[in-house]
TIMI-863867 format. One record per atom (N, C-alpha, C): atom name; x, z, y. Coordinates in steps of 0.2 Angstrom, whole numbers. Layout:
N
@atom:CA	px:X	pz:Z	py:Y
...
REM end
This chain:
232
@atom:N	px:201	pz:-319	py:239
@atom:CA	px:196	pz:-314	py:237
@atom:C	px:197	pz:-307	py:244
@atom:N	px:195	pz:-306	py:248
@atom:CA	px:196	pz:-303	py:253
@atom:C	px:197	pz:-294	py:251
@atom:N	px:201	pz:-290	py:256
@atom:CA	px:203	pz:-284	py:254
@atom:C	px:197	pz:-280	py:258
@atom:N	px:196	pz:-272	py:255
@atom:CA	px:192	pz:-271	py:260
@atom:C	px:196	pz:-262	py:261
@atom:N	px:194	pz:-262	py:265
@atom:CA	px:198	pz:-253	py:268
@atom:C	px:195	pz:-250	py:263
@atom:N	px:199	pz:-244	py:260
@atom:CA	px:198	pz:-242	py:254
@atom:C	px:192	pz:-237	py:257
@atom:N	px:188	pz:-235	py:263
@atom:CA	px:183	pz:-230	py:265
@atom:C	px:178	pz:-234	py:265
@atom:N	px:177	pz:-239	py:265
@atom:CA	px:171	pz:-246	py:264
@atom:C	px:169	pz:-243	py:257
@atom:N	px:161	pz:-245	py:257
@atom:CA	px:157	pz:-243	py:251
@atom:C	px:158	pz:-249	py:247
@atom:N	px:159	pz:-247	py:239
@atom:CA	px:159	pz:-252	py:234
@atom:C	px:157	pz:-257	py:234
@atom:N	px:149	pz:-258	py:234
@atom:CA	px:147	pz:-263	py:235
@atom:C	px:149	pz:-268	py:238
@atom:N	px:152	pz:-266	py:243
@atom:CA	px:151	pz:-273	py:247
@atom:C	px:156	pz:-276	py:246
@atom:N	px:160	pz:-276	py:240
@atom:CA	px:162	pz:-280	py:236
@atom:C	px:159	pz:-287	py:232
@atom:N	px:153	pz:-284	py:230
@atom:CA	px:148	pz:-289	py:227
@atom:C	px:146	pz:-296	py:233
@atom:N	px:149	pz:-295	py:240
@atom:CA	px:148	pz:-303	py:243
@atom:C	px:152	pz:-307	py:243
@atom:N	px:157	pz:-305	py:237
@atom:CA	px:164	pz:-310	py:237
@atom:C	px:165	pz:-311	py:230
@atom:N	px:164	pz:-318	py:230
@atom:CA	px:165	pz:-322	py:226
@atom:C	px:170	pz:-325	py:221
@atom:N	px:175	pz:-325	py:225
@atom:CA	px:182	pz:-325	py:223
@atom:C	px:185	pz:-332	py:220
@atom:N	px:187	pz:-333	py:217
@atom:CA	px:188	pz:-339	py:213
@atom:C	px:180	pz:-344	py:211
@atom:N	px:175	pz:-340	py:210
@atom:CA	px:168	pz:-346	py:206
@atom:C	px:164	pz:-347	py:213
@atom:N	px:169	pz:-347	py:220
@atom:CA	px:166	pz:-346	py:227
@atom:C	px:160	pz:-355	py:227
@atom:N	px:155	pz:-354	py:228
@atom:CA	px:150	pz:-360	py:227
@atom:C	px:144	pz:-357	py:233
@atom:N	px:141	pz:-364	py:231
@atom:CA	px:136	pz:-364	py:239
@atom:C	px:131	pz:-356	py:235
@atom:N	px:127	pz:-355	py:237
@atom:CA	px:121	pz:-349	py:237
@atom:C	px:113	pz:-352	py:240
@atom:N	px:108	pz:-350	py:237
@atom:CA	px:102	pz:-352	py:241
@atom:C	px:103	pz:-347	py:251
@atom:N	px:100	pz:-351	py:255
@atom:CA	px:100	pz:-348	py:261
@atom:C	px:96	pz:-339	py:260
@atom:N	px:100	pz:-335	py:262
@atom:CA	px:100	pz:-329	py:261
@atom:C	px:91	pz:-326	py:268
@atom:N	px:89	pz:-323	py:265
@atom:CA	px:84	pz:-320	py:269
@atom:C	px:85	pz:-314	py:276
@atom:N	px:83	pz:-313	py:281
@atom:CA	px:83	pz:-310	py:288
@atom:C	px:81	pz:-303	py:285
@atom:N	px:85	pz:-298	py:281
@atom:CA	px:81	pz:-292	py:278
@atom:C	px:82	pz:-287	py:283
@atom:N	px:76	pz:-284	py:283
@atom:CA	px:74	pz:-277	py:285
@atom:C	px:74	pz:-278	py:293
@atom:N	px:69	pz:-280	py:295
@atom:CA	px:66	pz:-281	py:303
@atom:C	px:65	pz:-275	py:306
@atom:N	px:67	pz:-278	py:311
@atom:CA	px:64	pz:-270	py:316
@atom:C	px:55	pz:-267	py:313
@atom:N	px:49	pz:-270	py:314
@atom:CA	px:45	pz:-269	py:311
@atom:C	px:44	pz:-267	py:305
@atom:N	px:47	pz:-267	py:298
@atom:CA	px:48	pz:-266	py:292
@atom:C	px:51	pz:-259	py:292
@atom:N	px:57	pz:-260	py:298
@atom:CA	px:59	pz:-252	py:297
@atom:C	px:57	pz:-247	py:298
@atom:N	px:52	pz:-247	py:304
@atom:CA	px:48	pz:-243	py:308
@atom:C	px:41	pz:-243	py:302
@atom:N	px:39	pz:-248	py:298
@atom:CA	px:35	pz:-245	py:292
@atom:C	px:36	pz:-241	py:289
@atom:N	px:43	pz:-243	py:286
@atom:CA	px:44	pz:-239	py:282
@atom:C	px:47	pz:-232	py:284
@atom:N	px:47	pz:-228	py:289
@atom:CA	px:47	pz:-224	py:292
@atom:C	px:42	pz:-221	py:293
@atom:N	px:36	pz:-224	py:295
@atom:CA	px:31	pz:-220	py:297
@atom:C	px:27	pz:-219	py:288
@atom:N	px:29	pz:-223	py:284
@atom:CA	px:25	pz:-223	py:277
@atom:C	px:32	pz:-216	py:275
@atom:N	px:36	pz:-214	py:273
@atom:CA	px:39	pz:-211	py:272
@atom:C	px:37	pz:-202	py:277
@atom:N	px:35	pz:-204	py:284
@atom:CA	px:34	pz:-199	py:287
@atom:C	px:38	pz:-192	py:286
@atom:N	px:44	pz:-194	py:287
@atom:CA	px:48	pz:-189	py:288
@atom:C	px:49	pz:-184	py:294
@atom:N	px:50	pz:-175	py:294
@atom:CA	px:51	pz:-173	py:300
@atom:C	px:56	pz:-175	py:303
@atom:N	px:61	pz:-180	py:300
@atom:CA	px:68	pz:-178	py:304
@atom:C	px:64	pz:-186	py:311
@atom:N	px:70	pz:-184	py:314
@atom:CA	px:69	pz:-192	py:319
@atom:C	px:74	pz:-195	py:316
@atom:N	px:72	pz:-202	py:314
@atom:CA	px:76	pz:-206	py:312
@atom:C	px:78	pz:-211	py:315
@atom:N	px:86	pz:-211	py:314
@atom:CA	px:90	pz:-218	py:316
@atom:C	px:89	pz:-224	py:313
@atom:N	px:84	pz:-227	py:315
@atom:CA	px:80	pz:-233	py:313
@atom:C	px:85	pz:-237	py:315
@atom:N	px:91	pz:-237	py:321
@atom:CA	px:97	pz:-245	py:319
@atom:C	px:100	pz:-243	py:316
@atom:N	px:102	pz:-237	py:316
@atom:CA	px:108	pz:-236	py:309
@atom:C	px:105	pz:-237	py:302
@atom:N	px:99	pz:-235	py:301
@atom:CA	px:96	pz:-236	py:295
@atom:C	px:97	pz:-244	py:293
@atom:N	px:92	pz:-248	py:299
@atom:CA	px:93	pz:-256	py:298
@atom:C	px:99	pz:-259	py:294
@atom:N	px:104	pz:-257	py:298
@atom:CA	px:110	pz:-257	py:298
@atom:C	px:113	pz:-256	py:290
@atom:N	px:112	pz:-251	py:287
@atom:CA	px:114	pz:-247	py:281
@atom:C	px:111	pz:-254	py:274
@atom:N	px:104	pz:-253	py:276
@atom:CA	px:101	pz:-257	py:274
@atom:C	px:101	pz:-265	py:273
@atom:N	px:104	pz:-267	py:279
@atom:CA	px:104	pz:-273	py:277
@atom:C	px:112	pz:-274	py:273
@atom:N	px:116	pz:-272	py:276
@atom:CA	px:122	pz:-271	py:270
@atom:C	px:121	pz:-270	py:264
@atom:N	px:118	pz:-266	py:260
@atom:CA	px:115	pz:-266	py:254
@atom:C	px:110	pz:-271	py:253
@atom:N	px:109	pz:-275	py:258
@atom:CA	px:103	pz:-281	py:255
@atom:C	px:107	pz:-286	py:253
@atom:N	px:114	pz:-288	py:257
@atom:CA	px:117	pz:-295	py:257
@atom:C	px:119	pz:-293	py:251
@atom:N	px:123	pz:-288	py:248
@atom:CA	px:129	pz:-288	py:244
@atom:C	px:126	pz:-286	py:239
@atom:N	px:120	pz:-285	py:235
@atom:CA	px:116	pz:-285	py:229
@atom:C	px:114	pz:-291	py:229
@atom:N	px:108	pz:-294	py:234
@atom:CA	px:108	pz:-301	py:232
@atom:C	px:111	pz:-306	py:231
@atom:N	px:117	pz:-308	py:234
@atom:CA	px:124	pz:-310	py:234
@atom:C	px:124	pz:-309	py:227
@atom:N	px:126	pz:-303	py:225
@atom:CA	px:126	pz:-303	py:216
@atom:C	px:122	pz:-304	py:211
@atom:N	px:114	pz:-304	py:213
@atom:CA	px:110	pz:-306	py:209
@atom:C	px:109	pz:-314	py:210
@atom:N	px:113	pz:-319	py:216
@atom:CA	px:110	pz:-324	py:218
@atom:C	px:116	pz:-329	py:211
@atom:N	px:121	pz:-323	py:210
@atom:CA	px:127	pz:-327	py:207
@atom:C	px:128	pz:-325	py:200
@atom:N	px:123	pz:-322	py:197
@atom:CA	px:124	pz:-318	py:191
@atom:C	px:118	pz:-318	py:185
@atom:N	px:118	pz:-320	py:179
@atom:CA	px:112	pz:-323	py:176
@atom:C	px:108	pz:-317	py:173
@atom:N	px:104	pz:-314	py:179
@atom:CA	px:102	pz:-305	py:178
@atom:C	px:95	pz:-307	py:177
@atom:N	px:93	pz:-313	py:180
@atom:CA	px:84	pz:-316	py:181
@atom:C	px:81	pz:-309	py:185
@atom:N	px:86	pz:-308	py:192
@atom:CA	px:82	pz:-304	py:195
@atom:C	px:81	pz:-308	py:202
@atom:N	px:74	pz:-309	py:204
@atom:CA	px:72	pz:-310	py:211
@atom:C	px:73	pz:-317	py:210
@atom:N	px:76	pz:-323	py:213
@atom:CA	px:77	pz:-329	py:213
@atom:C	px:83	pz:-332	py:210
@atom:N	px:86	pz:-327	py:206
@atom:CA	px:92	pz:-330	py:205
@atom:C	px:93	pz:-332	py:199
@atom:N	px:98	pz:-333	py:195
@atom:CA	px:98	pz:-337	py:188
@atom:C	px:95	pz:-331	py:184
@atom:N	px:92	pz:-336	py:179
@atom:CA	px:88	pz:-333	py:173
@atom:C	px:94	pz:-327	py:169
@atom:N	px:89	pz:-324	py:167
@atom:CA	px:93	pz:-318	py:164
@atom:C	px:94	pz:-322	py:155
@atom:N	px:101	pz:-319	py:154
@atom:CA	px:103	pz:-322	py:149
@atom:C	px:105	pz:-314	py:145
@atom:N	px:101	pz:-314	py:137
@atom:CA	px:106	pz:-307	py:132
@atom:C	px:114	pz:-309	py:133
@atom:N	px:118	pz:-303	py:130
@atom:CA	px:124	pz:-302	py:130
@atom:C	px:127	pz:-307	py:125
@atom:N	px:122	pz:-305	py:119
@atom:CA	px:123	pz:-311	py:114
@atom:C	px:124	pz:-317	py:116
@atom:N	px:121	pz:-322	py:118
@atom:CA	px:115	pz:-328	py:119
@atom:C	px:123	pz:-329	py:126
@atom:N	px:125	pz:-325	py:131
@atom:CA	px:129	pz:-326	py:136
@atom:C	px:136	pz:-327	py:133
@atom:N	px:138	pz:-322	py:129
@atom:CA	px:145	pz:-324	py:125
@atom:C	px:143	pz:-330	py:123
@atom:N	px:138	pz:-331	py:117
@atom:CA	px:141	pz:-338	py:114
@atom:C	px:142	pz:-345	py:118
@atom:N	px:138	pz:-343	py:124
@atom:CA	px:137	pz:-350	py:128
@atom:C	px:144	pz:-350	py:132
@atom:N	px:147	pz:-344	py:134
@atom:CA	px:155	pz:-344	py:138
@atom:C	px:161	pz:-347	py:133
@atom:N	px:160	pz:-345	py:127
@atom:CA	px:166	pz:-345	py:119
@atom:C	px:166	pz:-355	py:119
@atom:N	px:157	pz:-356	py:119
@atom:CA	px:156	pz:-363	py:118
@atom:C	px:158	pz:-368	py:124
@atom:N	px:157	pz:-369	py:130
@atom:CA	px:156	pz:-374	py:134
@atom:C	px:160	pz:-371	py:138
@atom:N	px:165	pz:-366	py:139
@atom:CA	px:171	pz:-366	py:144
@atom:C	px:180	pz:-362	py:139
@atom:N	px:177	pz:-357	py:135
@atom:CA	px:184	pz:-353	py:132
@atom:C	px:186	pz:-358	py:130
@atom:N	px:181	pz:-363	py:122
@atom:CA	px:182	pz:-365	py:116
@atom:C	px:186	pz:-374	py:119
@atom:N	px:183	pz:-376	py:123
@atom:CA	px:186	pz:-382	py:127
@atom:C	px:189	pz:-382	py:131
@atom:N	px:191	pz:-378	py:136
@atom:CA	px:201	pz:-376	py:138
@atom:C	px:204	pz:-375	py:134
@atom:N	px:203	pz:-370	py:127
@atom:CA	px:210	pz:-369	py:122
@atom:C	px:210	pz:-375	py:118
@atom:N	px:206	pz:-380	py:117
@atom:CA	px:209	pz:-385	py:114
@atom:C	px:211	pz:-391	py:121
@atom:N	px:212	pz:-391	py:126
@atom:CA	px:212	pz:-395	py:131
@atom:C	px:219	pz:-394	py:132
@atom:N	px:223	pz:-387	py:132
@atom:CA	px:227	pz:-383	py:132
@atom:C	px:233	pz:-386	py:125
@atom:N	px:228	pz:-386	py:121
@atom:CA	px:234	pz:-389	py:115
@atom:C	px:234	pz:-397	py:115
@atom:N	px:230	pz:-400	py:118
@atom:CA	px:230	pz:-409	py:122
@atom:C	px:236	pz:-407	py:126
@atom:N	px:235	pz:-406	py:130
@atom:CA	px:241	pz:-408	py:133
@atom:C	px:249	pz:-404	py:132
@atom:N	px:250	pz:-401	py:126
@atom:CA	px:256	pz:-397	py:124
@atom:C	px:261	pz:-405	py:125
@atom:N	px:266	pz:-401	py:123
@atom:CA	px:272	pz:-407	py:122
@atom:C	px:271	pz:-411	py:115
@atom:N	px:270	pz:-407	py:110
@atom:CA	px:270	pz:-410	py:105
@atom:C	px:265	pz:-415	py:103
@atom:N	px:259	pz:-417	py:109
@atom:CA	px:254	pz:-420	py:108
@atom:C	px:252	pz:-427	py:113
@atom:N	px:259	pz:-424	py:117
@atom:CA	px:258	pz:-429	py:123
@atom:C	px:258	pz:-440	py:119
@atom:N	px:261	pz:-439	py:115
@atom:CA	px:260	pz:-446	py:111
@atom:C	px:256	pz:-446	py:112
@atom:N	px:250	pz:-445	py:110
@atom:CA	px:242	pz:-446	py:109
@atom:C	px:239	pz:-450	py:117
@atom:N	px:243	pz:-447	py:122
@atom:CA	px:242	pz:-449	py:129
@atom:C	px:247	pz:-456	py:132
@atom:N	px:252	pz:-458	py:126
@atom:CA	px:256	pz:-465	py:128
@atom:C	px:252	pz:-469	py:133
@atom:N	px:256	pz:-471	py:138
@atom:CA	px:251	pz:-476	py:141
@atom:C	px:255	pz:-481	py:140
@atom:N	px:262	pz:-482	py:135
@atom:CA	px:263	pz:-489	py:134
@atom:C	px:259	pz:-496	py:131
@atom:N	px:259	pz:-501	py:132
@atom:CA	px:265	pz:-502	py:137
@atom:C	px:263	pz:-503	py:144
@atom:N	px:256	pz:-503	py:145
@atom:CA	px:250	pz:-504	py:149
@atom:C	px:253	pz:-500	py:156
@atom:N	px:255	pz:-492	py:156
@atom:CA	px:254	pz:-491	py:161
@atom:C	px:243	pz:-489	py:164
@atom:N	px:243	pz:-486	py:170
@atom:CA	px:238	pz:-485	py:173
@atom:C	px:240	pz:-483	py:178
@atom:N	px:233	pz:-488	py:181
@atom:CA	px:235	pz:-489	py:191
@atom:C	px:230	pz:-482	py:194
@atom:N	px:227	pz:-476	py:192
@atom:CA	px:226	pz:-470	py:195
@atom:C	px:233	pz:-469	py:195
@atom:N	px:231	pz:-460	py:199
@atom:CA	px:237	pz:-455	py:201
@atom:C	px:237	pz:-452	py:195
@atom:N	px:243	pz:-450	py:194
@atom:CA	px:245	pz:-445	py:188
@atom:C	px:244	pz:-437	py:190
@atom:N	px:241	pz:-434	py:188
@atom:CA	px:240	pz:-427	py:189
@atom:C	px:246	pz:-423	py:185
@atom:N	px:245	pz:-417	py:191
@atom:CA	px:250	pz:-413	py:189
@atom:C	px:251	pz:-408	py:180
@atom:N	px:255	pz:-411	py:175
@atom:CA	px:251	pz:-408	py:169
@atom:C	px:254	pz:-400	py:170
@atom:N	px:258	pz:-398	py:171
@atom:CA	px:263	pz:-390	py:173
@atom:C	px:256	pz:-388	py:175
@atom:N	px:255	pz:-388	py:180
@atom:CA	px:249	pz:-387	py:186
@atom:C	px:242	pz:-387	py:183
@atom:N	px:240	pz:-390	py:179
@atom:CA	px:234	pz:-392	py:176
@atom:C	px:236	pz:-387	py:169
@atom:N	px:240	pz:-388	py:166
@atom:CA	px:242	pz:-380	py:159
@atom:C	px:241	pz:-374	py:162
@atom:N	px:246	pz:-372	py:169
@atom:CA	px:245	pz:-367	py:170
@atom:C	px:237	pz:-365	py:172
@atom:N	px:234	pz:-368	py:175
@atom:CA	px:227	pz:-365	py:179
@atom:C	px:223	pz:-365	py:174
@atom:N	px:224	pz:-369	py:166
@atom:CA	px:220	pz:-369	py:162
@atom:C	px:222	pz:-363	py:157
@atom:N	px:230	pz:-358	py:157
@atom:CA	px:229	pz:-352	py:155
@atom:C	px:227	pz:-347	py:157
@atom:N	px:228	pz:-349	py:166
@atom:CA	px:224	pz:-343	py:170
@atom:C	px:214	pz:-343	py:167
@atom:N	px:213	pz:-347	py:167
@atom:CA	px:206	pz:-349	py:165
@atom:C	px:204	pz:-345	py:158
@atom:N	px:208	pz:-346	py:154
@atom:CA	px:206	pz:-344	py:146
@atom:C	px:208	pz:-335	py:148
@atom:N	px:213	pz:-333	py:152
@atom:CA	px:214	pz:-326	py:151
@atom:C	px:208	pz:-323	py:155
@atom:N	px:205	pz:-328	py:160
@atom:CA	px:201	pz:-323	py:163
@atom:C	px:194	pz:-323	py:160
@atom:N	px:193	pz:-329	py:157
@atom:CA	px:186	pz:-330	py:152
@atom:C	px:187	pz:-323	py:147
@atom:N	px:195	pz:-323	py:144
@atom:CA	px:195	pz:-319	py:139
@atom:C	px:194	pz:-311	py:140
@atom:N	px:194	pz:-311	py:146
@atom:CA	px:194	pz:-305	py:150
@atom:C	px:186	pz:-301	py:152
@atom:N	px:184	pz:-307	py:154
@atom:CA	px:175	pz:-305	py:153
@atom:C	px:172	pz:-304	py:146
@atom:N	px:175	pz:-308	py:143
@atom:CA	px:172	pz:-308	py:138
@atom:C	px:173	pz:-300	py:132
@atom:N	px:179	pz:-297	py:136
@atom:CA	px:179	pz:-289	py:132
@atom:C	px:176	pz:-286	py:135
@atom:N	px:177	pz:-288	py:142
@atom:CA	px:173	pz:-283	py:147
@atom:C	px:163	pz:-283	py:144
@atom:N	px:163	pz:-287	py:142
@atom:CA	px:154	pz:-289	py:139
@atom:C	px:152	pz:-285	py:134
@atom:N	px:158	pz:-285	py:129
@atom:CA	px:157	pz:-283	py:121
@atom:C	px:158	pz:-276	py:125
@atom:N	px:163	pz:-273	py:129
@atom:CA	px:161	pz:-267	py:130
@atom:C	px:156	pz:-263	py:133
@atom:N	px:153	pz:-265	py:137
@atom:CA	px:143	pz:-264	py:141
@atom:C	px:139	pz:-264	py:135
@atom:N	px:141	pz:-271	py:130
@atom:CA	px:135	pz:-271	py:122
@atom:C	px:138	pz:-264	py:119
@atom:N	px:142	pz:-262	py:118
@atom:CA	px:143	pz:-256	py:115
@atom:C	px:138	pz:-251	py:116
@atom:N	px:138	pz:-251	py:123
@atom:CA	px:137	pz:-244	py:126
@atom:C	px:130	pz:-246	py:126
@atom:N	px:127	pz:-251	py:128
@atom:CA	px:119	pz:-253	py:124
@atom:C	px:114	pz:-253	py:132
@atom:N	px:118	pz:-253	py:137
@atom:CA	px:114	pz:-252	py:145
@atom:C	px:114	pz:-260	py:146
@atom:N	px:108	pz:-266	py:146
@atom:CA	px:108	pz:-273	py:149
@atom:C	px:111	pz:-273	py:156
@atom:N	px:115	pz:-279	py:156
@atom:CA	px:118	pz:-279	py:164
@atom:C	px:111	pz:-279	py:169
@atom:N	px:106	pz:-282	py:168
@atom:CA	px:99	pz:-281	py:173
@atom:C	px:97	pz:-273	py:174
@atom:N	px:99	pz:-269	py:168
@atom:CA	px:96	pz:-264	py:167
@atom:C	px:102	pz:-258	py:176
@atom:N	px:110	pz:-261	py:173
@atom:CA	px:114	pz:-257	py:175
@atom:C	px:112	pz:-262	py:183
@atom:N	px:113	pz:-268	py:184
@atom:CA	px:112	pz:-269	py:191
@atom:C	px:105	pz:-264	py:195
@atom:N	px:102	pz:-262	py:192
@atom:CA	px:96	pz:-261	py:196
@atom:C	px:98	pz:-253	py:195
@atom:N	px:101	pz:-249	py:191
@atom:CA	px:102	pz:-243	py:191
@atom:C	px:107	pz:-241	py:198
@atom:N	px:112	pz:-247	py:197
@atom:CA	px:117	pz:-248	py:202
@atom:C	px:113	pz:-249	py:208
@atom:N	px:110	pz:-251	py:209
@atom:CA	px:105	pz:-251	py:218
@atom:C	px:101	pz:-246	py:219
@atom:N	px:98	pz:-244	py:213
@atom:CA	px:92	pz:-238	py:216
@atom:C	px:100	pz:-230	py:217
@atom:N	px:104	pz:-230	py:214
@atom:CA	px:109	pz:-223	py:217
@atom:C	px:111	pz:-225	py:222
@atom:N	px:115	pz:-232	py:226
@atom:CA	px:114	pz:-234	py:232
@atom:C	px:108	pz:-232	py:236
@atom:N	px:103	pz:-234	py:236
@atom:CA	px:97	pz:-234	py:240
@atom:C	px:96	pz:-225	py:241
@atom:N	px:98	pz:-223	py:234
@atom:CA	px:94	pz:-217	py:236
@atom:C	px:99	pz:-211	py:240
@atom:N	px:103	pz:-213	py:240
@atom:CA	px:110	pz:-209	py:243
@atom:C	px:107	pz:-211	py:252
@atom:N	px:106	pz:-218	py:254
@atom:CA	px:103	pz:-218	py:261
@atom:C	px:96	pz:-216	py:262
@atom:N	px:93	pz:-213	py:256
@atom:CA	px:85	pz:-211	py:258
@atom:C	px:89	pz:-204	py:259
@atom:N	px:94	pz:-201	py:256
@atom:CA	px:95	pz:-192	py:256
@atom:C	px:97	pz:-193	py:265
@atom:N	px:101	pz:-197	py:265
@atom:CA	px:104	pz:-196	py:273
@atom:C	px:100	pz:-197	py:278
@atom:N	px:94	pz:-200	py:279
@atom:CA	px:90	pz:-201	py:285
@atom:C	px:84	pz:-198	py:281
@atom:N	px:85	pz:-195	py:276
@atom:CA	px:78	pz:-192	py:278
@atom:C	px:79	pz:-185	py:273
@atom:N	px:82	pz:-180	py:276
@atom:CA	px:85	pz:-176	py:271
@atom:C	px:81	pz:-169	py:269
@atom:N	px:74	pz:-169	py:271
@atom:CA	px:71	pz:-165	py:270
@atom:C	px:66	pz:-166	py:264
@atom:N	px:66	pz:-173	py:262
@atom:CA	px:62	pz:-174	py:256
@atom:C	px:66	pz:-175	py:251
@atom:N	px:62	pz:-173	py:244
@atom:CA	px:66	pz:-173	py:238
@atom:C	px:66	pz:-183	py:235
@atom:N	px:72	pz:-183	py:234
@atom:CA	px:76	pz:-188	py:234
@atom:C	px:75	pz:-189	py:224
@atom:N	px:68	pz:-188	py:223
@atom:CA	px:66	pz:-190	py:214
@atom:C	px:58	pz:-191	py:214
@atom:N	px:54	pz:-194	py:209
@atom:CA	px:49	pz:-196	py:209
@atom:C	px:44	pz:-191	py:205
@atom:N	px:39	pz:-191	py:211
@atom:CA	px:34	pz:-186	py:209
@atom:C	px:30	pz:-186	py:205
@atom:N	px:25	pz:-181	py:202
@atom:CA	px:21	pz:-182	py:193
@atom:C	px:19	pz:-186	py:197
@atom:N	px:13	pz:-187	py:202
@atom:CA	px:7	pz:-195	py:202
@atom:C	px:11	pz:-200	py:200
@atom:N	px:19	pz:-201	py:203
@atom:CA	px:23	pz:-208	py:201
@atom:C	px:22	pz:-209	py:196
@atom:N	px:20	pz:-204	py:189
@atom:CA	px:20	pz:-210	py:184
@atom:C	px:13	pz:-213	py:183
@atom:N	px:6	pz:-214	py:190
@atom:CA	px:2	pz:-218	py:188
@atom:C	px:5	pz:-224	py:192
@atom:N	px:-2	pz:-227	py:193
@atom:CA	px:0	pz:-235	py:194
@atom:C	px:0	pz:-235	py:201
@atom:N	px:-1	pz:-230	py:207
@atom:CA	px:-2	pz:-228	py:213
@atom:C	px:4	pz:-224	py:214
@atom:N	px:12	pz:-225	py:218
@atom:CA	px:16	pz:-220	py:217
@atom:C	px:14	pz:-214	py:222
@atom:N	px:15	pz:-209	py:224
@atom:CA	px:12	pz:-205	py:229
@atom:C	px:19	pz:-203	py:232
@atom:N	px:26	pz:-202	py:229
@atom:CA	px:32	pz:-198	py:232
@atom:C	px:33	pz:-204	py:238
@atom:N	px:35	pz:-200	py:244
@atom:CA	px:39	pz:-204	py:249
@atom:C	px:46	pz:-210	py:244
@atom:N	px:48	pz:-205	py:240
@atom:CA	px:56	pz:-207	py:239
@atom:C	px:54	pz:-215	py:235
@atom:N	px:49	pz:-212	py:233
@atom:CA	px:46	pz:-220	py:225
@atom:C	px:42	pz:-227	py:231
@atom:N	px:41	pz:-222	py:236
@atom:CA	px:37	pz:-230	py:240
@atom:C	px:43	pz:-231	py:245
@atom:N	px:47	pz:-226	py:245
@atom:CA	px:55	pz:-230	py:250
@atom:C	px:57	pz:-235	py:244
@atom:N	px:57	pz:-232	py:238
@atom:CA	px:63	pz:-237	py:232
@atom:C	px:60	pz:-242	py:233
@atom:N	px:53	pz:-244	py:233
@atom:CA	px:49	pz:-250	py:231
@atom:C	px:48	pz:-255	py:237
@atom:N	px:48	pz:-253	py:243
@atom:CA	px:48	pz:-255	py:248
@atom:C	px:56	pz:-259	py:251
@atom:N	px:60	pz:-255	py:249
@atom:CA	px:66	pz:-260	py:249
@atom:C	px:68	pz:-263	py:245
@atom:N	px:65	pz:-262	py:238
@atom:CA	px:67	pz:-266	py:231
@atom:C	px:63	pz:-273	py:233
@atom:N	px:56	pz:-272	py:234
@atom:CA	px:51	pz:-281	py:237
@atom:C	px:58	pz:-283	py:243
@atom:N	px:60	pz:-280	py:248
@atom:CA	px:60	pz:-284	py:254
@atom:C	px:67	pz:-287	py:253
@atom:N	px:71	pz:-284	py:248
@atom:CA	px:78	pz:-289	py:244
@atom:C	px:75	pz:-294	py:240
@atom:N	px:70	pz:-293	py:236
@atom:CA	px:72	pz:-298	py:230
@atom:C	px:64	pz:-299	py:229
@atom:N	px:59	pz:-298	py:234
@atom:CA	px:53	pz:-302	py:231
@atom:C	px:49	pz:-298	py:229
@atom:N	px:41	pz:-298	py:232
@atom:CA	px:37	pz:-296	py:229
@atom:C	px:35	pz:-292	py:222
@atom:N	px:37	pz:-297	py:218
@atom:CA	px:37	pz:-295	py:210
@atom:C	px:41	pz:-291	py:207
@atom:N	px:47	pz:-289	py:212
@atom:CA	px:54	pz:-282	py:209
@atom:C	px:49	pz:-278	py:209
@atom:N	px:52	pz:-274	py:203
@atom:CA	px:52	pz:-265	py:204
@atom:C	px:58	pz:-263	py:200
@atom:N	px:58	pz:-256	py:202
@atom:CA	px:61	pz:-252	py:197
@atom:C	px:58	pz:-248	py:194
@atom:N	px:59	pz:-249	py:188
@atom:CA	px:54	pz:-242	py:183
@atom:C	px:56	pz:-238	py:184
@atom:N	px:52	pz:-233	py:183
@atom:CA	px:53	pz:-225	py:181
@atom:C	px:58	pz:-223	py:178
@atom:N	px:60	pz:-227	py:171
@atom:CA	px:65	pz:-224	py:168
@atom:C	px:73	pz:-226	py:173
@atom:N	px:74	pz:-233	py:177
@atom:CA	px:77	pz:-233	py:181
@atom:C	px:81	pz:-228	py:186
@atom:N	px:74	pz:-228	py:191
@atom:CA	px:74	pz:-220	py:196
@atom:C	px:77	pz:-214	py:191
@atom:N	px:74	pz:-212	py:185
@atom:CA	px:74	pz:-205	py:182
@atom:C	px:81	pz:-206	py:182
@atom:N	px:86	pz:-212	py:179
@atom:CA	px:93	pz:-212	py:179
@atom:C	px:97	pz:-213	py:182
@atom:N	px:95	pz:-215	py:188
@atom:CA	px:98	pz:-216	py:194
@atom:C	px:99	pz:-208	py:198
@atom:N	px:94	pz:-203	py:197
@atom:CA	px:94	pz:-198	py:201
@atom:C	px:92	pz:-191	py:196
@atom:N	px:89	pz:-191	py:192
@atom:CA	px:92	pz:-185	py:186
@atom:C	px:98	pz:-183	py:186
@atom:N	px:99	pz:-177	py:186
@atom:CA	px:106	pz:-174	py:184
@atom:C	px:106	pz:-176	py:175
@atom:N	px:112	pz:-176	py:176
@atom:CA	px:114	pz:-176	py:167
@atom:C	px:112	pz:-170	py:163
@atom:N	px:113	pz:-171	py:158
@atom:CA	px:109	pz:-165	py:154
@atom:C	px:116	pz:-164	py:152
@atom:N	px:115	pz:-156	py:150
@atom:CA	px:123	pz:-151	py:148
@atom:C	px:123	pz:-153	py:140
REM end
């Protein structure tokens, strides 16, 4: 996994798949010049916006969160289907953790007689049993860590897909504040109707649809959770 300088945005780490490196679908070309111009016209800020810098920031955000969504069972955009925490934990245990633990036991010294090749031997190349056991132990540890982290998130009561949207909302909100500082970065009163009226909500909806397609949306609850100050 590549290392990021400490001054880079935290969400850039979402681009790294680490040991789960695997092919992803072709990424879209995010935030064309035409779309950036359209967003700026719609937001209608009095500030002269640096559209080149805005496009660069939004493309970096789009790439990072798109990779995360295409790599996780969140049901976001065209990514893997949504799995609830209980179903996901059961599946991880039954299809990964328990088989790995059984294989570690089967390859232990006391069980090797089961794999005796006497008297005929075998023509295929032998695996490195020590290395295989080491890798399986790493897998068991990694999966156990994942399950513990998921358990902690379940106790906090926030679905991971909802947490993903709040995280994305917070990052996009900071971009909105940076490039449109004269506008309030929160929902307006009429945003609670079917047609959003505030520049902030229109900006958020335009960005969300650009990254994840026309069916993607931020709920009012998500926008409020990311922008309203915490209660005292």
